[in-house]
C-alpha positions as CSV (number, residue, x, y, z in Angstrom):
1,X,14.8,17.7,4.4
2,X,14.9,14.3,3.2
3,X,13.3,11.5,3.3
4,X,14.4,8.7,6.3
5,X,16.4,5.7,5.7
6,X,13.8,3.5,7.8
7,X,10.6,5.2,5.3
8,X,12.8,5.0,2.5
9,X,12.9,1.0,3.1
10,X,10.2,0.7,3.9
11,X,8.8,2.1,0.4
12,X,11.2,-0.1,-1.6
13,X,10.4,-3.3,0.6
14,X,6.8,-2.7,-0.5
15,X,7.0,-1.9,-3.8
16,X,9.5,-4.6,-5.1
17,X,6.9,-6.6,-3.1
18,X,3.6,-5.4,-4.7
19,X,5.9,-4.7,-8.4
20,X,6.9,-8.8,-8.1
21,X,3.8,-10.1,-7.2
22,X,5.0,-12.3,-4.5
23,X,3.7,-10.1,-1.5
24,X,2.2,-12.7,0.8
25,X,-1.0,-11.1,1.3
26,X,-1.9,-11.5,-2.1
27,X,-1.2,-14.7,-3.2
28,X,-3.5,-15.7,-5.6
29,X,-4.6,-13.1,-6.8
30,X,-4.5,-11.3,-9.6
31,X,-3.0,-8.0,-9.5
32,X,-0.1,-8.1,-12.1
33,X,-2.2,-6.8,-15.0
34,X,-3.4,-3.5,-13.0
35,X,0.2,-2.3,-13.9
36,X,-0.1,-0.5,-17.0
37,X,-3.7,-1.4,-17.8
38,X,-5.2,0.5,-14.8
39,X,-2.5,2.5,-13.2
40,X,-5.2,4.7,-10.9
41,X,-5.6,1.4,-8.9
42,X,-1.9,1.0,-8.2
43,X,-1.8,4.9,-7.3
44,X,-4.6,4.5,-4.9
45,X,-3.0,2.3,-3.2
46,X,0.4,3.9,-3.0
47,X,-1.5,6.4,-1.6
48,X,-2.8,4.7,1.1
49,X,0.4,3.5,2.2
50,X,1.9,7.3,2.3
51,X,-1.2,8.3,4.3
52,X,-1.3,5.4,6.4
53,X,2.8,5.3,7.6
54,X,3.6,7.0,10.5
55,X,6.7,8.3,11.6
56,X,8.3,9.3,14.9
57,X,10.2,12.6,15.4
58,X,13.4,11.1,14.6
59,X,11.7,9.7,10.6
60,X,11.5,6.2,12.0
61,X,8.6,4.1,10.8
62,X,6.5,2.9,13.1
63,X,4.0,0.5,11.5
64,X,4.9,-0.3,7.4
65,X,3.2,-3.9,8.1
66,X,-0.2,-1.6,8.8
67,X,0.7,0.7,6.2
68,X,1.3,-2.2,3.9
69,X,-1.9,-4.7,4.9
70,X,-4.3,-0.9,4.3
71,X,-2.6,-0.9,0.7
72,X,-3.0,-4.1,0.1
73,X,-6.2,-4.7,1.1
74,X,-7.3,-1.7,-2.1
75,X,-5.6,-4.1,-4.1
76,X,-7.4,-7.0,-3.6
77,X,-10.7,-5.3,-3.0
78,X,-10.6,-3.8,-6.2
79,X,-9.2,-7.4,-7.8
80,X,-11.9,-9.4,-5.9
81,X,-15.0,-7.1,-5.3
82,X,-16.4,-9.7,-2.8
83,X,-13.4,-9.0,-0.4
84,X,-14.5,-7.0,2.6
85,X,-11.4,-4.1,3.1
86,X,-11.9,-4.1,7.5
87,X,-12.2,-1.8,9.1
88,X,-13.5,0.4,6.0
89,X,-11.5,3.1,4.9
90,X,-11.5,6.7,6.6
91,X,-11.5,9.1,4.1
92,X,-8.2,10.8,5.4
93,X,-6.8,7.4,4.1
94,X,-7.4,7.2,0.4
95,X,-7.2,11.2,-0.1
96,X,-4.9,11.0,-2.9
97,X,-2.6,14.6,-2.7
């Protein structure tokens, strides 16, 4: 089975805004330096995105913005230790598969 176009589009959009430094939820956060120097932080953000995103039985994404928020909150908390993720992550959200 292939990933749905809906999921591919959500992942592509998330990747574009993260990699370009233009994600609106990370405005003013200096995170681009993580690429190449601390790739595990980016890996964790993508794991959160993948663990949180939900699809219906046809593969249509149901919660792209929520999955993005959970992922970018991790990046922000990584770069700004005073930022508190609310609600705190549950174990299943941060698992690396």
